[in-house]
N, C-alpha and C positions, 0 to 999 in steps of 0.2 A: 189734371190728367183725366181723360174721359174713357170709360169702358163702353164700347158700342152697344152692347145688349143688356146693360144693367139698369136702364131706365133713365128718366130725367128728373128734373126738380119739380115739374108740374104734377099736380094730383092726377092720378090715372095714367101717367106716362110709364112706358116700359112694359115688360112682360107681365102677363097675367100669372099670378102665383098658382102653383099646383096645389090640389087638395093633399092633405097629409097622407092619405092612402095611396096616392099616385106617385109620391116622391120615392126615389131610390134610397135605400138605407144600406150602409156599409156593414159588413159582417167579416169577422176574421175566422178563417178555417185553416187547419194544418194538414198539409198533404205532403207526400213524399215526392222527391224529384222526378221519379219515373211517372207518377200520376200527372204532375205538371206538364211533362213532355207530351203525354198522351192527350191532354186537354189542348195544348198548343197545336198538335198535329191534326186532331179530329174535330175540334170545335169550329163553328162558323162565327165569324166576327172579326173586328179589326183590332181587338186587344184581348188580353187574357181574361178580363172580367166578362166581356161579351161572350167569349167562347165558353167559359165555364157555365154561365147562365143558360146559354143555348143548349148545352149538353144536359144540364140538370132538368130543364123544362121538357126536352124531348124524352128523357127517361121517365119523368113523371107521367107524361101523356101516354107513353108506351105501357106503363104499369096500370094506368087507369083503364085502358082499353082491353086488358086481359080478363 
């Protein structure tokens, strides 16, 4: 069975690996249900993780500019 984007058997075939600092890393956070609903409502992205990251990044940027 073949996975289209996982590379091939030839040396150098497939995707170029990301540097360790560019890789996404998973983190577990605990939030209340109302906070989750606010993230889903106001965040920009196609899934919960993207929405949460976008809201966090925009608030960090906002606080840096003060």
